[in-house]
N, CA and C of each residue as an Amber inpcrd file, in Angstrom:
protein
   771
 119.6810000  81.0640000 125.6080000 119.3470000  81.9110000 126.7470000
 119.2300000  81.0380000 127.9930000 120.1100000  81.2680000 128.9570000
 120.1320000  80.4400000 130.1600000 119.2080000  81.0090000 131.2250000
 117.9150000  80.8870000 130.9630000 116.9060000  81.3640000 131.8970000
 115.9750000  80.2070000 132.1900000 115.7390000  79.9240000 133.4460000
 114.8710000  78.8090000 133.7900000 113.4520000  79.1030000 133.3500000
 112.6750000  78.0450000 133.1690000 111.2920000  78.2250000 132.7340000
 110.5040000  79.0720000 133.7120000 110.6810000  78.8340000 134.9840000
 109.9450000  79.6020000 135.9900000 110.3120000  81.0740000 135.9170000
 111.6130000  81.3530000 135.8070000 112.0500000  82.7450000 135.7370000
 111.5250000  83.4140000 134.4830000 111.5400000  82.6790000 133.3710000
 111.0750000  83.2380000 132.1190000 109.6060000  83.6030000 132.1970000
 108.7910000  82.7360000 132.8100000 107.3700000  83.0430000 132.9570000
 107.1640000  84.3320000 133.7350000 107.9460000  84.5170000 134.7840000
 107.8270000  85.7310000 135.5910000 108.1760000  86.9480000 134.7450000
 109.2280000  86.8250000 133.9330000 109.6230000  87.9390000 133.0830000
 108.5250000  88.2880000 132.1040000 107.9040000  87.2820000 131.5300000
 106.8380000  87.5140000 130.5720000 105.6610000  88.2220000 131.2090000
 105.3100000  87.8130000 132.4210000 104.1230000  88.3420000 133.0700000
 104.3560000  89.7420000 133.6270000 105.5760000  90.0170000 134.1080000
 105.7820000  91.2640000 134.8420000 106.7810000  92.2060000 134.1960000
 107.1140000  91.9950000 132.9290000 108.1160000  92.8260000 132.2720000
 107.7840000  94.2990000 132.3500000 106.5840000  94.6850000 131.9460000
 106.2270000  96.0900000 131.9010000 105.2070000  96.4080000 132.9810000
 105.6830000  96.8550000 134.1420000 104.7570000  97.2340000 135.2160000
 103.9560000  98.4440000 134.7710000 102.6730000  98.4120000 135.0380000
 101.8010000  99.4900000 134.5810000 101.7200000 100.5850000 135.6220000
 101.6090000 101.8230000 135.1620000 101.4690000 102.9580000 136.0540000
 100.4500000 103.9180000 135.4980000 100.2810000 105.0480000 136.1420000
  99.3540000 106.0540000 135.6720000  99.9350000 106.7660000 134.4660000
  99.0530000 107.3300000 133.6270000  99.5110000 108.0740000 132.4670000
 100.4300000 109.2240000 132.8700000 100.2560000 109.7530000 134.0880000
 101.0780000 110.8790000 134.5210000 102.5450000 110.4970000 134.6380000
 102.8380000 109.1670000 134.7150000 104.2210000 108.7270000 134.8440000
 104.9220000 108.6380000 133.4960000 104.1730000 108.8420000 132.4000000
 104.7400000 108.6210000 131.0860000 105.3680000 109.8940000 130.5460000
 106.4680000 109.7350000 129.8320000 107.1150000 110.8830000 129.2110000
 106.4460000 111.1670000 127.8800000 106.7600000 112.2830000 127.2840000
 106.1950000 112.6400000 125.9990000 107.3010000 112.9880000 125.0310000
 107.0190000 112.8130000 123.7410000 107.9920000 113.1430000 122.7150000
 109.0940000 112.1150000 122.6020000 110.1160000 112.4410000 121.8180000
 111.2400000 111.5390000 121.6680000 112.0760000 111.5700000 122.9380000
 112.6200000 110.4020000 123.2930000 113.3100000 110.2950000 124.5670000
 114.6650000 109.6450000 124.3890000 115.5490000 109.9230000 125.3270000
 116.8550000 109.2920000 125.3420000 117.1030000 108.7420000 126.7280000
 118.0650000 107.8590000 126.8160000 118.4170000 107.2960000 128.1020000
 119.7470000 106.6020000 128.0010000 120.2370000 106.0340000 129.1040000
 121.5030000 105.3240000 129.0810000 121.3420000 103.9530000 129.7060000
 122.0010000 102.9830000 129.1050000 122.0460000 101.6400000 129.6550000
 123.5000000 101.1970000 129.6600000 124.0820000 101.0490000 130.8290000
 125.5020000 100.7450000 130.9160000 126.3000000 101.8910000 130.3330000
 127.2060000 101.5590000 129.3930000 128.0090000 102.5900000 128.7490000
 127.4060000 103.0340000 127.4190000 126.2390000 102.5190000 127.0810000
 125.6580000 102.8040000 125.7760000 124.5100000 103.7980000 125.8910000
 124.5410000 104.8370000 125.0780000 123.4770000 105.8180000 125.0480000
 122.3630000 105.3180000 124.1390000 121.1260000 105.4560000 124.5870000
 119.9780000 105.0560000 123.7890000 119.6760000 106.1660000 122.7970000
 119.5540000 105.8080000 121.5370000 119.3150000 106.7910000 120.4920000
 117.9430000 107.4260000 120.6290000 117.7910000 108.6330000 120.0450000
 116.4650000 109.2350000 119.9540000 115.5630000 108.2770000 119.1920000
 114.3550000 108.1020000 119.6730000 113.4580000 107.1390000 119.0660000
 112.2970000 107.7730000 118.3410000 111.7830000 107.0590000 117.3460000
 110.6180000 107.4490000 116.5670000 109.4770000 106.4990000 116.9460000
 108.5460000 106.9790000 117.7640000 107.4870000 106.1180000 118.2690000
 106.5460000 105.6120000 117.2000000 106.3550000 106.3780000 116.1300000
 105.4790000 105.9230000 115.0490000 106.1150000 104.7350000 114.3260000
 107.3930000 104.8330000 114.0490000 108.0880000 103.6860000 113.4470000
 108.0830000 102.5110000 114.4190000 108.1940000 102.8090000 115.7140000
 108.1440000 101.7610000 116.7170000 106.8310000 101.0100000 116.6910000
 105.7290000 101.7090000 116.3850000 104.4380000 101.0480000 116.2880000
 104.3910000 100.0520000 115.1570000 105.0730000 100.3580000 114.0600000
 105.1480000  99.4150000 112.9390000 106.0260000  98.2250000 113.3050000
 107.1110000  98.4700000 114.0220000 107.9700000  97.3790000 114.4780000
 107.2110000  96.4590000 115.4200000 106.3640000  97.0000000 116.2480000
 105.5410000  96.2230000 117.1780000 104.6550000  95.2430000 116.4210000
 104.2350000  95.6410000 115.2460000 103.3760000  94.8170000 114.4050000
 104.1790000  93.6960000 113.7490000 105.1570000  94.0410000 112.9340000
 105.9320000  93.0320000 112.1910000 107.3000000  93.6330000 111.8730000
 108.2580000  93.4050000 112.7620000 109.5200000  94.1330000 112.6780000
 110.2670000  93.8920000 111.3750000 110.2640000  92.6600000 110.8550000
 111.0760000  92.3430000 109.6750000 110.5530000  93.0200000 108.4070000
 109.2540000  93.3620000 108.3800000 108.7200000  94.0990000 107.2420000
 109.1800000  95.5490000 107.2660000 109.5330000  96.0470000 108.4480000
 110.0440000  97.4090000 108.5930000 111.5420000  97.4590000 108.3270000
 112.2700000  96.4960000 108.8770000 113.7250000  96.4790000 108.7260000
 114.1640000  95.8400000 107.4090000 113.2110000  95.2530000 106.6870000
 113.4680000  94.5930000 105.4030000 114.4500000  93.4320000 105.5470000
 114.2950000  92.7050000 106.6490000 115.0740000  91.4920000 106.8890000
 114.2050000  90.2730000 106.5870000 114.8410000  89.1060000 106.5790000
 114.0760000  87.8810000 106.4170000 113.2440000  87.6220000 107.6680000
 112.0710000  87.0710000 107.4760000 111.2320000  86.7230000 108.6220000
 111.8720000  85.5800000 109.3960000 111.8280000  85.6080000 110.7080000
 112.3840000  84.5050000 111.5000000 111.5910000  83.2250000 111.2470000
 112.2620000  82.0990000 111.3260000 111.5990000  80.8160000 111.0930000
 111.4200000  80.0150000 112.3820000 112.3500000  80.1610000 113.3170000
 112.2390000  79.4570000 114.5990000 111.3120000  80.2270000 115.5290000
 110.7850000  79.5560000 116.5330000 109.9520000  80.2220000 117.5260000
 110.7630000  81.2040000 118.3580000 110.1000000  82.2380000 118.8310000
 110.7250000  83.1770000 119.7580000 111.1980000  82.4000000 120.9920000
 112.3730000  82.7600000 121.5500000 112.9230000  81.9900000 122.6670000
 112.0350000  81.9480000 123.9110000 111.1150000  82.8920000 124.0670000
 110.2350000  82.8890000 125.2270000 108.8770000  82.2560000 124.9480000
 108.6190000  81.8860000 123.7050000 107.2970000  81.4050000 123.3330000
 106.8840000  80.1630000 124.1190000 107.8090000  79.2480000 124.3320000
 107.4780000  78.0060000 125.0360000 107.1400000  78.2440000 126.5020000
 107.4940000  79.4180000 127.0320000 107.2550000  79.7030000 128.4490000
 106.0380000  80.5890000 128.6800000 105.2140000  80.7980000 127.6570000
 103.9980000  81.5860000 127.8460000 103.0890000  80.8580000 128.8410000
 102.3890000  81.5780000 129.6880000 101.5570000  80.9390000 130.7170000
 100.5190000  79.9730000 130.1520000  99.9080000  80.3400000 129.0220000
  98.9330000  79.4630000 128.3690000  99.5830000  78.9020000 127.1040000
  99.9800000  77.6390000 127.1480000 100.6950000  77.0390000 126.0160000
  99.7920000  76.2190000 125.1080000  98.5050000  76.1760000 125.3850000
  97.6170000  75.3240000 124.6000000  96.6670000  76.0860000 123.6810000
  96.2750000  77.3020000 124.0590000  95.2620000  78.0170000 123.2720000
  95.8290000  78.5730000 121.9760000  96.9290000  79.2830000 122.0640000
  97.5560000  79.8840000 120.8860000  98.6390000  78.9360000 120.3720000
  98.3910000  78.3140000 119.2410000  99.3100000  77.2990000 118.7130000
 100.1610000  77.8190000 117.5610000 100.2580000  79.1280000 117.4130000
 101.0570000  79.6760000 116.3220000 102.5300000  79.3640000 116.5250000
 103.2850000  79.4660000 115.4370000 104.7050000  79.1380000 115.4970000
 105.4800000  80.0280000 114.5390000 106.7990000  79.9310000 114.5940000
 107.6560000  80.6600000 113.6740000 107.5570000  82.1600000 113.8090000
 107.4890000  82.8580000 112.6780000 107.5410000  84.3220000 112.6880000
 106.4090000  84.9530000 113.4890000 105.2400000  84.3200000 113.5310000
 104.1270000  84.8850000 114.3000000 104.4970000  85.1040000 115.7580000
 105.3470000  84.2450000 116.2980000 105.7000000  84.3270000 117.7210000
 106.6580000  85.4720000 118.0110000 107.1880000  86.1000000 116.9780000
 108.1030000  87.2380000 117.1390000 107.3750000  88.5790000 117.0230000
 106.0980000  88.5490000 116.7040000 105.3420000  89.7890000 116.5970000
 104.9060000  90.2270000 117.9960000 105.2920000  91.4060000 118.4000000
 104.9400000  91.8870000 119.7480000 103.4460000  91.8030000 119.9910000
 102.6720000  92.1000000 118.9740000 101.2160000  92.1160000 119.1150000
 100.6720000  90.7270000 119.4310000 101.3910000  89.6710000 119.0620000
 100.8740000  88.3260000 119.2840000 100.8140000  87.9900000 120.7680000
 101.7100000  88.5570000 121.5500000 101.6960000  88.3400000 122.9960000
 100.9570000  89.4490000 123.7370000 101.1520000  90.6880000 123.3030000
 100.6580000  91.8370000 124.0620000  99.4040000  92.4730000 123.4690000
  98.9690000  92.0020000 122.3110000  97.7020000  92.4330000 121.7420000
  97.7510000  93.7440000 120.9820000  96.7770000  93.9150000 120.1030000
  96.6340000  95.1840000 119.3770000  96.2210000  96.3040000 120.3150000
  95.6350000  95.9390000 121.4680000  95.2260000  96.9580000 122.4400000
  96.2670000  97.1500000 123.5310000  97.4050000  96.4240000 123.4190000
  98.5550000  96.5900000 124.3230000  98.2810000  96.0970000 125.7390000
  97.1730000  95.3820000 125.9410000  96.7750000  94.9440000 127.2780000
  96.9980000  93.4610000 127.5190000  97.4660000  92.7430000 126.5160000
  97.7470000  91.3260000 126.6900000  96.5800000  90.5570000 127.2710000
  96.8600000  89.7950000 128.3360000  95.8530000  88.9330000 128.9530000
  94.7180000  89.7080000 129.5990000  94.8640000  91.0150000 129.7640000
  93.8020000  91.8350000 130.3550000  92.9430000  92.5020000 129.2890000
  93.2260000  92.2290000 128.0150000  92.5000000  92.8870000 126.9370000
  91.7890000  91.9220000 126.0150000  91.7510000  92.2800000 124.7360000
  91.0180000  91.4840000 123.7550000  91.5950000  90.0840000 123.5910000
  92.8720000  89.9100000 123.8980000  93.5070000  88.5980000 123.7770000
  93.4440000  87.8040000 125.0800000  92.5290000  88.1740000 125.9590000
  92.3340000  87.3990000 127.1840000  91.7930000  86.0140000 126.8670000
  91.0990000  85.9050000 125.7290000  90.5550000  84.6210000 125.3010000
  90.6150000  84.5570000 123.7880000  90.2410000  83.4190000 123.2390000
  90.2900000  83.2610000 121.7950000  91.6040000  82.6720000 121.3420000
  91.7590000  82.5110000 120.0440000  92.9030000  81.7830000 119.5010000
  94.2350000  82.4900000 119.6810000  94.2030000  83.7810000 120.0570000
  95.4500000  84.5280000 120.2720000  95.8700000  84.5750000 121.7360000
  95.1200000  83.9690000 122.6200000  95.4110000  84.0570000 124.0530000
  96.7280000  83.3680000 124.3980000  97.5430000  84.0430000 125.2050000
  98.8050000  83.4770000 125.6830000  98.9460000  83.5690000 127.1990000
  98.1250000  84.3890000 127.8310000  98.2670000  84.6170000 129.2610000
  99.3380000  85.6180000 129.6100000  99.9320000  86.2570000 128.6170000
 101.0220000  87.2050000 128.8400000 100.4650000  88.6080000 129.1130000
 101.0910000  89.3220000 130.0080000 100.6280000  90.6500000 130.4050000
 100.8000000  91.6640000 129.2830000 100.1110000  92.7880000 129.4340000
 100.2030000  93.8590000 128.4580000 101.4070000  94.7560000 128.6940000
 101.5350000  95.7660000 127.8340000 102.6820000  96.6830000 127.9070000
 102.2520000  98.1320000 128.0610000 100.9550000  98.3880000 128.1350000
 100.4870000  99.7650000 128.1740000 100.8620000 100.4530000 129.4760000
 101.2340000 101.7290000 129.3730000 101.5530000 102.5630000 130.5300000
 102.7070000 101.9960000 131.3420000 103.7380000 101.5300000 130.6550000
 104.9040000 101.0300000 131.3590000 105.5730000 102.1320000 132.1780000
 106.1580000 101.7490000 133.2930000 106.9150000 102.6950000 134.1110000
 108.4170000 102.5270000 133.9210000 108.8230000 101.6210000 133.0360000
 110.2450000 101.4440000 132.7590000 110.7780000 102.6370000 131.9800000
 112.0460000 102.9260000 132.1680000 112.6980000 103.9940000 131.4140000
 113.0320000 103.4830000 130.0190000 113.3230000 104.3810000 129.0710000
 113.7300000 103.9330000 127.7400000 114.9170000 102.9670000 127.7930000
 115.9040000 103.2850000 128.6150000 117.0920000 102.4290000 128.7100000
 116.7280000 101.0540000 129.2560000 115.8230000 101.0180000 130.2220000
 115.4150000  99.7350000 130.7920000 114.6420000  98.8940000 129.7800000
 113.8080000  99.5570000 128.9780000 113.0750000  98.8430000 127.9320000
 114.0510000  98.2680000 126.9120000 114.9890000  99.0870000 126.4590000
 115.9730000  98.6180000 125.4820000 116.7610000  97.4410000 126.0330000
 117.1950000  97.5440000 127.2790000 117.9570000  96.4610000 127.8910000
 117.1370000  95.1730000 127.9500000 115.8650000  95.3000000 128.3070000
 114.9940000  94.1220000 128.3950000 114.7740000  93.5080000 127.0180000
 114.5320000  94.3390000 126.0180000 114.3150000  93.8270000 124.6670000
 115.5700000  93.1650000 124.1150000 116.7150000  93.7530000 124.3900000
 117.9770000  93.1820000 123.9220000 118.2730000  91.8320000 124.5540000
 118.0220000  91.7380000 125.8500000 118.4190000  90.5470000 126.5830000
 117.3320000  89.5120000 126.6940000 116.4920000  89.6370000 127.7080000
 115.4970000  88.6050000 127.9940000 114.5210000  88.3690000 126.8410000
 114.2330000  89.4060000 126.0690000 113.2790000  89.2440000 124.9780000
 113.9160000  88.8000000 123.6710000 115.2250000  88.6890000 123.6200000
 115.8770000  88.0760000 122.4740000 115.9410000  88.8840000 121.1990000
 115.7250000  90.2030000 121.2800000 115.7370000  91.0120000 120.0610000
 117.0890000  91.6630000 119.7920000 118.0570000  91.4440000 120.6680000
 119.3530000  92.0790000 120.4950000 120.0710000  91.6530000 119.2340000
 119.8010000  90.4330000 118.7590000 120.4830000  89.9270000 117.5680000
 119.7600000  90.2680000 116.2760000 118.5380000  90.7710000 116.3680000
 117.7720000  91.0100000 115.1420000 117.3660000  92.4690000 114.9570000
 117.4560000  93.2780000 116.0140000 117.0860000  94.6800000 115.9150000
 118.2680000  95.5790000 116.2520000 118.3550000  96.6950000 115.5630000
 119.4360000  97.6530000 115.7900000 119.1380000  98.5140000 117.0000000
 120.1230000  99.2920000 117.4050000 119.9240000 100.2340000 118.5110000
 118.7920000 101.1990000 118.1890000 118.7330000 101.6530000 116.9200000
 117.6640000 102.5740000 116.5350000 116.2950000 101.9040000 116.6060000
 116.2160000 100.6650000 116.1310000 114.9530000  99.9320000 116.1990000
 114.4670000  99.8280000 117.6350000 115.3540000  99.4790000 118.5350000
 114.9940000  99.3040000 119.9380000 114.5650000 100.6270000 120.5650000
 115.2550000 101.7130000 120.2040000 114.8610000 103.0320000 120.7130000
 113.4830000 103.4200000 120.2040000 113.2000000 103.0960000 118.9370000
 111.8810000 103.3890000 118.3740000 110.7950000 102.6280000 119.1240000
 111.0520000 101.3660000 119.4200000 110.0900000 100.5720000 120.1780000
 109.8820000 101.1470000 121.5840000 110.9590000 101.6100000 122.1920000
 110.8470000 102.1750000 123.5390000 109.9450000 103.3980000 123.5500000
 110.1150000 104.2850000 122.5730000 109.2760000 105.4820000 122.5130000
 107.8250000 105.0980000 122.2340000 107.6300000 104.1230000 121.3440000
 106.2700000 103.6450000 121.0980000 105.6150000 103.1600000 122.3900000
 106.3160000 102.3350000 123.1440000 105.7480000 101.7630000 124.3590000
 105.4390000 102.8290000 125.4040000 106.2710000 103.8480000 125.4840000
 106.0970000 104.8790000 126.4970000 105.0530000 105.9180000 126.0960000
 105.0620000 106.3120000 124.8260000 104.2620000 107.4700000 124.4250000
 103.0800000 107.1830000 123.5090000 103.0210000 106.0130000 122.9050000
 102.0040000 105.7860000 121.8780000 101.0300000 104.6540000 122.1920000
 101.1490000 104.0050000 123.3400000 100.2200000 102.9370000 123.6780000
  99.0010000 103.5210000 124.3890000  98.1000000 104.0650000 123.6030000
  96.8920000 104.6880000 124.1300000  95.8910000 103.6250000 124.5750000
  94.9590000 104.0200000 125.4350000  93.9240000 103.1140000 125.9020000
  92.8130000 103.0670000 124.8530000  92.7070000 101.9540000 124.1390000
  91.7300000 101.8610000 123.0620000  90.2950000 101.7890000 123.5720000
  90.1160000 101.5650000 124.8700000  88.7690000 101.6090000 125.4380000
  88.1720000 103.0100000 125.3470000  89.0090000 104.0080000 125.1490000
  88.5140000 105.3680000 124.9850000  87.9060000 105.5740000 123.5990000
  88.1170000 104.6190000 122.7120000  87.6530000 104.7410000 121.3260000
  86.6740000 103.6370000 120.9400000  86.7610000 102.5030000 121.6210000
  85.9770000 101.3240000 121.2590000  85.1440000 100.8840000 122.4560000
  83.8500000 100.7170000 122.2590000  82.9700000 100.2550000 123.3260000
  83.1840000  98.7740000 123.6100000  82.6200000  98.3150000 124.7110000
  82.7810000  96.9210000 125.1190000  82.2250000  95.9510000 124.0880000
  81.2280000  96.3890000 123.2950000  80.6460000  95.5160000 122.2780000
  81.4180000  95.5570000 120.9600000  82.5210000  96.2870000 120.9180000
  83.3450000  96.3560000 119.7160000  82.9990000  97.4910000 118.7780000
  81.9410000  98.2420000 119.0700000  81.5600000  99.3760000 118.2310000
  82.3760000 100.6050000 118.6110000  82.8080000 101.3490000 117.6170000
  83.5050000 102.5960000 117.8910000  82.5350000 103.6110000 118.4700000
  83.0070000 104.4070000 119.3960000  82.1440000 105.3440000 120.1190000
  82.0480000 106.7060000 119.4420000  82.6660000 106.8590000 118.2790000
  82.7080000 108.1600000 117.6350000  81.4960000 108.4720000 116.7700000
  81.6100000 109.5670000 116.0400000  80.5580000 110.0760000 115.1630000
  80.8820000 109.6640000 113.7290000  80.0840000 108.8030000 113.1500000
  80.3880000 108.2830000 111.8130000  80.3350000 109.3680000 110.7440000
  79.5000000 110.4030000 110.9400000  79.4330000 111.4670000 109.9360000
  80.7500000 112.2350000 109.8760000  81.3240000 112.5050000 111.0310000
  82.6440000 113.1350000 111.0410000  83.7160000 112.1970000 110.5260000
  83.5410000 110.9200000 110.7940000  84.5000000 109.9360000 110.3160000
  84.4950000 109.7860000 108.8170000  83.3430000 110.0540000 108.1930000
  83.2740000 109.9610000 106.7310000  84.2280000 110.9590000 106.0820000
  84.2710000 112.1590000 106.6210000  85.1920000 113.1670000 106.0880000
  86.6320000 112.7080000 106.2380000  86.9620000 112.1790000 107.4070000
  88.3200000 111.6900000 107.6400000  88.6610000 110.5490000 106.6830000
  87.7040000 109.6600000 106.4470000  87.9360000 108.5370000 105.5440000
  88.1430000 109.0300000 104.1100000  87.2940000 109.8940000 103.6390000
  87.4020000 110.3820000 102.2680000  88.6950000 111.1560000 102.0560000
  89.1170000 111.8800000 103.0710000  90.3380000 112.6790000 102.9430000
  91.6080000 111.8380000 103.0150000  91.5760000 110.7410000 103.7590000
  92.8140000 110.0230000 104.0500000  92.8630000 108.5830000 103.5550000
  91.7160000 107.9800000 103.2780000  91.7010000 106.5450000 103.0000000
  91.1270000 106.1670000 101.6390000  90.1630000 106.9360000 101.1510000
  89.4370000 106.5370000  99.9470000  90.3180000 106.5060000  98.7050000
  91.3750000 107.3110000  98.6810000  92.2440000 107.3410000  97.5170000
  92.8740000 105.9960000  97.2120000  93.1000000 105.2020000  98.2520000
  93.6820000 103.8710000  98.0710000  92.6330000 102.7620000  98.1880000
  91.7190000 102.9120000  99.1420000  90.7670000 101.8420000  99.4350000
  89.4270000 102.0010000  98.7230000  89.2200000 103.1360000  98.0520000
  87.9660000 103.3730000  97.3640000  86.9240000 103.9780000  98.2780000
  85.9640000 104.6750000  97.6900000  84.9260000 105.3270000  98.4780000
  84.1070000 104.3250000  99.2740000  83.9470000 103.1080000  98.7270000
  83.1890000 102.0760000  99.4270000  84.0790000 101.1210000 100.2160000
  85.4030000 101.3550000 100.1870000  86.3260000 100.5160000 100.9390000
  86.5690000  99.1530000 100.3450000  86.1920000  98.9390000  99.1070000
  86.2890000  97.6010000  98.5110000  87.3110000  97.5120000  97.3780000
  88.2230000  98.4600000  97.3180000  89.2640000  98.4050000  96.2930000
  90.1670000  97.1950000  96.5270000  90.3490000  96.3710000  95.5100000
  91.1780000  95.1630000  95.6330000  92.5740000  95.3430000  95.0400000
  92.8320000  96.5100000  94.4660000  94.1410000  96.7770000  93.8750000
  94.7290000  98.0240000  94.5220000  95.0160000  97.9290000  95.8200000
  95.5310000  99.0820000  96.5530000  97.0030000  99.2900000  96.2390000
  97.4730000 100.5290000  96.2200000  98.8820000 100.8000000  95.9340000
  99.8110000 100.0670000  96.9030000 100.7580000  99.3320000  96.3620000
 101.7090000  98.6140000  97.1970000 101.2010000  97.3100000  97.7570000
  99.9340000  96.9890000  97.5140000  99.3670000  95.7470000  98.0160000
  99.4430000  94.6350000  96.9820000  99.1460000  93.4330000  97.4080000
  99.1340000  92.3100000  96.4770000  97.8150000  92.2960000  95.7220000
  97.8220000  91.8170000  94.4820000  96.5710000  91.7340000  93.7110000
  95.5250000  90.9000000  94.4560000  94.2850000  91.3350000  94.3790000
  93.2270000  90.6210000  95.0600000  93.1310000  90.9540000  96.5410000
  93.6090000  92.1170000  96.9330000  93.5670000  92.5650000  98.3230000
  92.1400000  92.4810000  98.8620000  91.9880000  91.8570000 100.0310000
  90.6460000  91.7140000 100.6110000  90.5790000  92.0960000 102.0880000
  91.6310000  92.7020000 102.6200000  91.5740000  93.1780000 104.0060000
  90.9060000  94.5490000 104.0270000  89.6500000  94.5610000 103.6280000
  88.9150000  95.8050000 103.4490000  88.7560000  96.5560000 104.7720000
  88.7950000  97.8820000 104.7370000  88.6310000  98.6670000 105.9700000
  87.3770000  98.2950000 106.7550000  86.2580000  98.0880000 106.0580000
  85.0280000  97.7160000 106.7490000  85.1380000  96.3720000 107.4340000
  85.8550000  95.4460000 106.8070000  86.0310000  94.1200000 107.3970000
  86.8700000  94.1900000 108.6630000  88.0230000  94.8500000 108.5980000
  88.9220000  94.9160000 109.7490000  88.3040000  95.7460000 110.8710000
  87.6310000  96.8500000 110.5260000  87.0230000  97.7030000 111.5560000
  85.9670000  96.9460000 112.3490000  85.2460000  96.0500000 111.6890000
  84.2140000  95.2780000 112.3750000  84.7560000  94.0180000 113.0300000
  85.6650000  93.3380000 112.3540000  86.1670000  92.0580000 112.8440000
  87.1870000  92.2210000 113.9600000  88.0320000  93.2490000 113.8700000
  89.0760000  93.4680000 114.8730000  89.3400000  94.9670000 114.9940000
  88.4670000  95.6940000 115.7070000  88.6080000  97.1500000 115.7780000
  89.9260000  97.6090000 116.3820000  90.5040000  96.8100000 117.2960000
  91.7900000  97.1860000 117.8850000  92.8970000  97.1520000 116.8180000
  92.8720000  96.1160000 115.9910000  93.8480000  96.0480000 114.9000000
  93.6400000  97.2000000 113.9280000  92.3860000  97.5030000 113.6280000
  92.0790000  98.6050000 112.7220000  92.7320000  99.8950000 113.2010000
  92.5680000 100.2170000 114.4800000  93.1400000 101.4580000 115.0000000
  94.6610000 101.4390000 114.9270000  95.2750000 100.2950000 115.2620000
  96.7300000 100.2290000 115.2080000  97.2220000 100.4490000 113.7820000
  96.5650000  99.8350000 112.8020000  96.9890000  99.9770000 111.4120000
  96.8030000 101.4120000 110.9260000  95.6990000 102.0490000 111.3240000
  95.4840000 103.4440000 110.9420000  96.5890000 104.3160000 111.5190000
  96.9420000 104.0650000 112.7560000  97.9240000 104.9160000 113.4280000
  99.3470000 104.6780000 112.9330000  99.6880000 103.4190000 112.6440000
 101.0920000 103.0990000 112.3560000 101.3370000 102.4930000 110.9820000
 100.2980000 102.3840000 110.1820000 100.4600000 101.8750000 108.8310000
 100.5320000 100.3570000 108.7800000 100.6510000  99.8540000 107.5680000
 100.7920000  98.4200000 107.3420000 102.2420000  98.1580000 106.9510000
 103.0360000  97.5310000 107.8250000 104.4590000  97.3190000 107.5240000
 104.6740000  96.5990000 106.1970000 105.6180000  97.0980000 105.4310000
 105.9520000  96.4730000 104.1570000 105.0750000  96.9110000 103.0050000
 104.1700000  97.8660000 103.2260000 103.3130000  98.3770000 102.1610000
 103.4340000  99.8980000 102.1180000 102.6600000 100.5020000 101.2250000
 102.6730000 101.9580000 101.1060000 101.6830000 102.6400000 102.0380000
 100.9610000 101.8630000 102.8480000  99.9890000 102.4770000 103.7540000
 100.7060000 103.3600000 104.7650000 100.3490000 104.6420000 104.8180000
 101.0510000 105.5740000 105.7170000 100.5740000 105.4620000 107.1550000
 101.4080000 105.9420000 108.0570000 101.0450000 106.0290000 109.4750000
 100.3600000 107.3600000 109.7180000  99.1910000 107.3280000 110.3690000
  98.4120000 108.5370000 110.5920000  98.2120000 108.8240000 112.0790000
  99.1240000 108.3280000 112.8940000  98.9880000 108.4760000 114.3460000
  98.8780000 109.9320000 114.7570000  99.6440000 110.8050000 114.1270000
  99.6330000 112.2130000 114.5110000  98.5430000 112.9950000 113.7810000
  98.3430000 112.7050000 112.4840000  97.3770000 113.4650000 111.7020000
  95.9330000 113.2340000 112.1480000  95.6080000 112.0060000 112.5690000
  94.2230000 111.6700000 112.9100000  94.0220000 111.4060000 114.3970000
  94.9070000 111.9230000 115.2150000  94.8540000 111.6270000 116.6480000
  93.5120000 111.9630000 117.2740000  92.8540000 113.0180000 116.8120000
  91.5890000 113.4420000 117.4170000  90.3680000 112.9580000 116.6460000
  90.5810000 112.1190000 115.6040000  89.4480000 111.6510000 114.7940000
  89.4290000 110.1340000 114.6480000  90.1750000 109.4430000 115.4900000
  90.2980000 107.9930000 115.3440000  88.9680000 107.2810000 115.5530000
  88.2430000 107.6520000 116.5970000  86.9880000 106.9710000 116.8820000
  85.9320000 107.2850000 115.8280000  85.9320000 108.5140000 115.3250000
  85.0040000 108.8770000 114.2530000  85.3100000 108.0670000 112.9940000
  86.5910000 107.9700000 112.6480000  86.9860000 107.2000000 111.4730000
  86.5770000 105.7420000 111.6360000  86.7960000 105.1930000 112.8160000
  86.4070000 103.8150000 113.0690000  84.9090000 103.6220000 112.9460000
  84.1290000 104.5670000 113.4890000  82.6700000 104.4620000 113.4360000
  82.1830000 104.4680000 111.9970000  82.7530000 105.3360000 111.1690000
  82.3390000 105.3400000 109.7600000  82.7870000 104.0650000 109.0550000
  84.0030000 103.6340000 109.3230000  84.5200000 102.4350000 108.6460000
  83.6790000 101.2110000 108.9770000  83.0710000 101.1810000 110.1550000
  82.2050000 100.0610000 110.5100000  80.8930000 100.0660000 109.7370000
  80.6110000 101.1670000 109.0440000  79.4080000 101.2090000 108.1830000
  79.7190000 100.7430000 106.7670000  80.9810000 100.5760000 106.4390000
  81.3730000 100.1520000 105.1040000  81.1400000  98.6520000 104.9200000
  80.9480000  98.2010000 103.6910000  80.7660000  96.7690000 103.4610000
  82.0060000  96.0010000 103.8880000  81.7870000  94.7860000 104.3670000
  82.8950000  93.9720000 104.8730000  83.5050000  93.0670000 103.8130000
  82.8820000  92.9910000 102.6580000  83.4230000  92.1570000 101.5890000
  82.7750000  92.4710000 100.2790000  83.4610000  92.1010000  99.1910000
  82.9160000  92.3310000  97.8540000  81.7680000  91.3690000  97.5890000
  80.7790000  91.8430000  96.8860000  79.6380000  90.9840000  96.5390000
  80.0860000  89.9100000  95.5500000
């Protein structure tokens, strides 16, 4: 990629200009870039791609660093390499706010801007992902369209669900019903099941642990599933009960005795 370091930094910081929610489209979207029509996108699948694309596309994980990784504004705090650098969440965060959100500090900090409430069109997003972001060789047209719909329609403001201290703002009693109906079958009533369907033996990413340790990640996983496993995406089914579910999950034990 023949892009100077200075130019690349600018692209990283200003790729997705933020706007008001009123500027965002709803539902599946189409657009055109050059002579190519952008396919109808599935935003829920796009949310899984945002997490770990190769687990969704069933491709090999990348081994080299992402081509833009060396140009991140903060090159010393986040020292990850290889496939981790290709995960959208690693730069833009589970809360989609990048340097303005939970990844403003800590071991995941990169100084890269968020992607929430982008004002780019679907075609512009696809073009950017294909070119400057280096995904044109690893993602299909459908994958890119799915990511575009996710970015436009599914990047909700997690501050509406999670307080500044990390506690969910919902009603845990209502969340208990949501948990028992949708989660306990795999994770157990106490959230400590270590043999979840489709998971590896000795599973320890317990709902109570993730909800307390990284509530933003918890919400993303609930909404879009765990790529490469049988965990379903519940973005549409639990849209109005996310904070309640989170509040109850934070009452669950964080580890096996």
